C-alpha positions in Angstrom: -29.4 4.6 44.3 -27.2 6.3 41.4 -25.6 3.8 39.1 -21.8 3.8 39.9 -21.1 3.6 36.1 -22.3 7.1 35.5 -19.3 8.4 37.5 -16.6 6.4 35.8 -15.4 6.8 32.1 -16.2 4.3 29.6 -13.0 1.9 28.9 -12.5 1.8 25.2 -8.9 0.7 25.2 -7.6 -3.0 25.5 -4.3 -1.5 26.5 -6.1 -0.3 30.0 -4.2 -1.7 32.9 -7.2 -2.9 34.9 -8.6 -4.4 31.9 -5.2 -6.2 30.9 -4.8 -7.5 34.7 -8.5 -8.9 34.6 -7.9 -10.5 31.3 -4.7 -12.2 32.6 -6.7 -14.1 35.0 -7.9 -16.4 32.1 -4.5 -18.0 32.8 -3.8 -20.2 35.7 -0.5 -18.8 36.5 -1.9 -15.4 37.1 -5.0 -16.8 39.0 -2.6 -18.5 41.4 -0.3 -15.7 41.7 -2.9 -13.1 42.5 -5.5 -15.4 44.3 -8.1 -14.0 41.9 -10.7 -15.3 39.3 -13.3 -14.2 36.8 -16.8 -14.6 37.4 -18.6 -14.3 34.0 -22.3 -13.6 34.0 -25.0 -12.2 36.0 -26.0 -15.6 37.4 -22.9 -16.7 38.4 -21.9 -13.1 39.8 -25.2 -13.5 42.2 -24.2 -16.9 43.3 -20.8 -15.6 44.1 -22.5 -12.9 46.1 -24.9 -15.4 47.8 -21.8 -17.5 48.9 -19.9 -14.4 50.5 -17.2 -14.3 47.6 -15.8 -10.9 47.7 -15.9 -9.3 44.7 -13.0 -6.7 43.7 -14.5 -5.0 40.7 -16.8 -5.7 38.1 -16.8 -4.8 34.5 -20.1 -3.8 32.7 -21.3 -3.1 29.5 -21.4 0.6 28.9 -24.9 2.3 29.0 -28.4 0.9 30.6 -28.2 -2.8 30.4 -31.1 -4.4 28.5 -30.8 -7.4 30.4 -32.7 -6.9 33.8 -30.9 -9.8 35.5 -27.7 -7.9 34.7 -28.6 -4.3 35.8 -30.1 -6.1 39.1 -26.8 -7.9 39.9 -24.8 -4.7 39.1 -26.8 -2.8 41.1 -26.3 -5.3 44.0 -22.7 -5.1 43.6 -22.7 -1.5 43.7 -24.4 -1.4 47.1 -21.7 -3.6 48.3 -19.2 -1.2 47.5 -17.8 -2.9 44.4 -16.6 -0.4 41.9 -18.4 -0.9 38.5 -16.3 -0.4 35.6 -18.1 0.5 32.1 -16.8 -0.8 29.0 -17.5 -1.1 25.4 -18.9 -4.5 24.4 -16.0 -5.6 22.3 -13.7 -5.2 25.4 -16.1 -7.1 27.6 -16.1 -9.9 25.2 -12.4 -10.2 25.9 -13.0 -11.2 29.5 -16.1 -13.0 28.9 -15.6 -16.9 28.4 -16.5 -18.1 25.1 -18.7 -16.4 22.5 -21.5 -15.3 24.6 -22.2 -11.6 25.7 -22.8 -11.8 29.4 -23.1 -7.9 30.3 -21.2 -8.3 33.5 -17.5 -10.0 34.3 -16.3 -9.7 37.8 -12.9 -10.1 39.3 -13.3 -11.7 42.9 -10.9 -13.1 45.5 -10.5 -16.9 45.2 -12.2 -18.9 48.0 -10.3 -21.2 49.8 -10.5 -24.9 48.8 -9.2 -26.6 52.2 -10.3 -30.1 53.0 -10.2 -29.3 56.6 -13.1 -26.5 56.1 -15.5 -28.7 54.8 -18.1 -29.5 57.2 -20.5 -32.5 56.9 -23.9 -33.1 58.7 -24.0 -35.4 61.5 -26.4 -37.9 59.6 -25.9 -39.6 56.4 -23.7 -37.3 54.6 -23.3 -37.7 50.8 -19.9 -36.5 49.1 -18.9 -36.4 45.6 -15.2 -37.0 44.5 -13.4 -36.4 41.4 -9.8 -37.7 40.7 -7.7 -36.2 38.1 -10.5 -34.9 35.8 -8.7 -33.0 33.5 -11.3 -30.7 31.8 -12.3 -27.9 33.9 -15.8 -27.8 32.1 -16.5 -31.6 33.4 -15.5 -30.3 37.0 -18.0 -27.6 36.7 -20.6 -29.7 35.2 -20.2 -32.2 38.1 -20.7 -29.4 40.3 -23.9 -28.3 39.0 -25.2 -32.0 39.2 -24.1 -32.2 42.8 -25.8 -29.1 43.5 -29.0 -30.4 41.8 -28.9 -33.5 43.7 -28.2 -32.1 47.0 -24.8 -33.5 47.9 -23.0 -32.2 50.7 -19.7 -31.5 49.1 -17.7 -31.9 46.0 -13.7 -32.8 46.5 -11.4 -32.8 43.5 -8.6 -35.3 44.4 -5.2 -36.0 42.6 -1.8 -36.6 42.6 -1.3 -33.2 44.0 -3.4 -30.5 45.6 -2.9 -28.2 42.5 -4.0 -30.8 40.0 -7.5 -29.6 39.9 -8.5 -26.0 39.0 -12.1 -24.9 40.0 -11.7 -21.4 39.4 -10.9 -21.9 35.6 -13.5 -19.6 34.1 -15.0 -22.8 32.0 -15.5 -24.7 35.3 -17.2 -21.5 36.9 -19.2 -21.0 33.7 -20.1 -24.9 33.3 -21.1 -24.9 37.0 -23.6 -22.1 36.5 -21.9 -20.5 39.7 -22.8 -23.4 41.8 -19.0 -23.8 42.4 -19.3 -21.0 44.7 -22.4 -22.2 46.8 -21.7 -26.0 47.2 -18.8 -27.0 49.8 -15.7 -27.7 47.6 -12.3 -29.0 48.2 -9.1 -29.6 46.6 -6.7 -32.1 47.9 -4.3 -35.1 47.1 -5.8 -38.5 46.9 -4.2 -39.8 49.8 -5.6 -36.7 52.0 -9.0 -37.3 50.5 -9.1 -41.2 51.3 -7.8 -40.3 54.7 -10.5 -37.8 55.3 -13.4 -40.1 54.1 -12.1 -42.9 56.3 -12.0 -40.7 59.4 -15.5 -39.6 59.0 -16.6 -43.2 58.5 -18.1 -42.6 54.8 -18.2 -45.8 52.7 -16.4 -45.3 49.6 -18.4 -46.4 46.2 -16.5 -45.9 43.2 -17.4 -46.0 39.6 -15.3 -48.3 37.3 -15.9 -49.8 33.8 -14.8 -53.2 35.4 -17.2 -52.8 38.4 -18.6 -56.0 40.0 -21.9 -54.6 40.9 -24.4 -52.4 38.8 -24.8 -49.0 40.6 -28.6 -49.5 41.1 -28.0 -52.7 43.3 -25.7 -50.8 46.0 -27.1 -49.2 49.0 -26.3 -45.6 48.5 -28.1 -44.3 51.8 -26.3 -43.6 55.0 -22.7 -41.9 54.8 -21.4 -42.5 51.2 -18.6 -41.0 49.0 -19.2 -41.4 45.3 -16.0 -41.4 43.5 -15.2 -41.1 39.8 -12.0 -41.0 37.7 -10.7 -39.3 34.6 -12.2 -40.3 31.2 -8.4 -41.0 30.0 -7.5 -43.0 32.8 -10.1 -44.1 35.4 -9.3 -44.1 38.9 -6.0 -44.9 40.2 -5.3 -47.9 42.3 -5.4 -46.0 45.5 -9.5 -46.3 45.4 -9.0 -50.1 46.1 -9.3 -52.2 49.2 -11.7 -54.1 51.2 -13.7 -50.7 52.4 -14.3 -49.7 48.7 -17.3 -51.0 46.3 -16.7 -50.8 42.6 -19.9 -50.3 40.8 -20.5 -50.3 36.9 -22.9 -48.3 34.6 -24.3 -50.6 32.1 -23.1 -49.6 28.5 -25.4 -51.3 25.8 -23.5 -49.8 22.6 -19.9 -49.4 21.5 -18.7 -47.1 24.0 -17.4 -48.8 27.3 -18.1 -45.6 29.4 -20.0 -42.2 29.6 -18.4 -38.8 29.8 -17.5 -38.3 33.6 -20.1 -35.5 34.0 -22.8 -37.7 32.8 -21.7 -40.6 34.7 -21.6 -38.4 37.7 -25.3 -37.2 37.5 -26.5 -40.5 37.0 -24.8 -41.9 40.2 -26.0 -38.9 42.2 -29.4 -38.7 41.4 -29.6 -42.6 42.0 -28.3 -41.8 45.5 -30.9 -39.0 45.9 -33.6 -41.6 44.8 -32.7 -44.0 47.3 -32.7 -41.6 50.0 -35.8 -39.9 49.3 -37.5 -43.6 49.1 -35.7 -44.4 52.4 -37.1 -41.0 54.0 
């Protein structure tokens, strides 16, 4: 297969319209307006392709790539008809997240995040829920833990369906691309609660003042594990006779963990119990 980059002139100017349009996708308003997002890195691009995400184009470092993973995913994208656009390293760095040199940054069509589209297994589904988590990096890190622990879905809940942004470049990067491969939805807290109850999931929430240690709660069967923002915790909506509040013991001065760390602990405790119960 001929490398598509050979047929294209290398971009060397930051004023190039395609490059400027791609760079604008670092801003949420442009992602919402265009329905597109940036996918930075070979592993992340590969997982987007694995999930059937449509790539619009991919910017690749000019010349033969010294990274075989970048070369392989670029070739895979080209075989699917994705235009490869070579750029000089300094310009590619303008698209990449943070300081790292990724070698490839793709523009993709944003997948849907509709709650109604999430399908759960008939037996013992395990779902993670995050409410009003402000930092995209935390959302991505929780997604990575959810993927590792084998959750069936991750839902971002909040005061409005637009409160979470899973397509922020930091969320995509922190998830290592699992934001594409794990069933993911964004919805209001009210809609998420109704959805969980309609499906018969027991709701287990993490609170600083939870009455039960997390290791003493049965996390087998159909369960939703719910965590709130670090600044404000969970809203009062997550209360009632059908909600169990658990706590993670804190032995030092801090009264709570980072939400991504707390989520990983709860997710893997649920996995431990389920594996022991199998």
